[in-house]
N, C-alpha and C positions, 0 to 999 in steps of 0.2 A: 456536577460533569460526569460521574458513572453511569447516570441514566443514557445521558447523549451518549456516551460511547457505545452503551449496550444497544442503541438503537440503529448504529451504523451496520453495514453489512461486513462480517469478518472475512469474507472472500468473495473474489469475483471471477468468472469465467467468461472470457472475451476470446471469440476465434479459436479455442481450442487451448488457449494458455490460461493458467490459473494466476490470479493475483492476490496475495496476501495482505490484509490490513496490518500496516506497521507503525503507522502514527496518526495523530489525530491533533488537531490544534484549532483555535479560535480565529486565525486570522491567515488568508491566503499568503502573504510574504512568509510566515513562518513556515508553511507547510512547504513552500518553494525551496526553502533553506532545507529543510530535511530530505527533499526531492534529490537536489544537487549532490548531497553527500551519499544517496543510496545510488545514484547514477555514477558518480566517481568509482564507487566499489563494483559496478558493472550488472547493477539490476535495472531492467526497465521498470518506469513508474507509471501510475495514473494517479491525478487528484481529482477527487470527486467532492461535491458538495454533499455533506451527509445530513446536515440539519439545516435550519434558517440560520442559526449562529456557528457553524462549524464546519471544518473540512476535513476529509480523510484523505490519507496517502497510502496505496496498494503499491506493493512491489511484485515482481513476477518470482512466484513459488518455483524454484529449480528443484527437481526432484534426483537425489543420487542414489542410484542404485547399489548393490553390495560389490559391483566391480568398480566402483568410484567414477562411472559415466555420468555425466549430467544429461537429462532428457529435458 
């Protein structure tokens, strides 16, 4: 499984927003379960097919500057 995870992209940039790899699973229902938890916490998520046998979950990466302002 280590080789499979290393083949997935660690981050995506879509329309100027950066999404970071936060989870990897071998079934879509399991990844959807993780995605629901991240969405409840307030993150936007994207599910992508990473390899023929696995799915990757990306969550929006929020940058916090020194003034605690989220960008």
